[in-house]
C-alpha angles and dihedrals in degrees: 000000000000090000091051091052091047091050092048092051091046091051092049093049092046093052092048093046091052093060123096113262111279095210120064111240094031124113124196120197131171118241112269093014135102130227128186115240118205121205123207092223131032114276131197100196141014129203130196117216095218114014091196088077104036145000132207132203123187114237095181136329094293104031138058136177112240114201121197106217105173136351115282144076135275137140140257121218119197118197131195126229088265091060094250121135111255095181141353109195136174119245122203118191113198135183123279117282110198128058095358117140123184119201115199118198105181106302092340121098130202124183128205136181110225139192127184088271106045148337129244130197113267109169120194131189107290096038122120105295094227092050091046094048096044093050094048091046090053091049091050092049091049092050092048092051092048092049091049092048091049091050091051090047092049092049093050091049096049117103115253122227 
């Protein structure tokens, strides 16, 4: 019964989150995903109210990438070359929609990203702290090893003088 209720709530949230924003001037983006924002007038810079939740990168004068970093809400201000505000819009970052599985063991929560073949750990804020820390530590170690290997490979491929 509990699983059926959880799945029903997840389905309802997913269907709502997939809809276009109901309020003009509001952007919704899933955590760890990017959306393209289009401005009505050319802009020269964009600012995010709280960069913990989202980040923005200008593509050209009328478009920007908007990255959802963690669940929450903030705003994005776009300014023209003359320094005037072109837009000041609300951003809502929501949880992932597709392939996300949450395992609840008592009061402890574990999140995974799944395909039809397998699942991988994908901790989010609110998961068991040990699970969260161990996964992020493993990812950092993997990235460090890959960076070191790339540096060694680049050094061995560089011409000697």
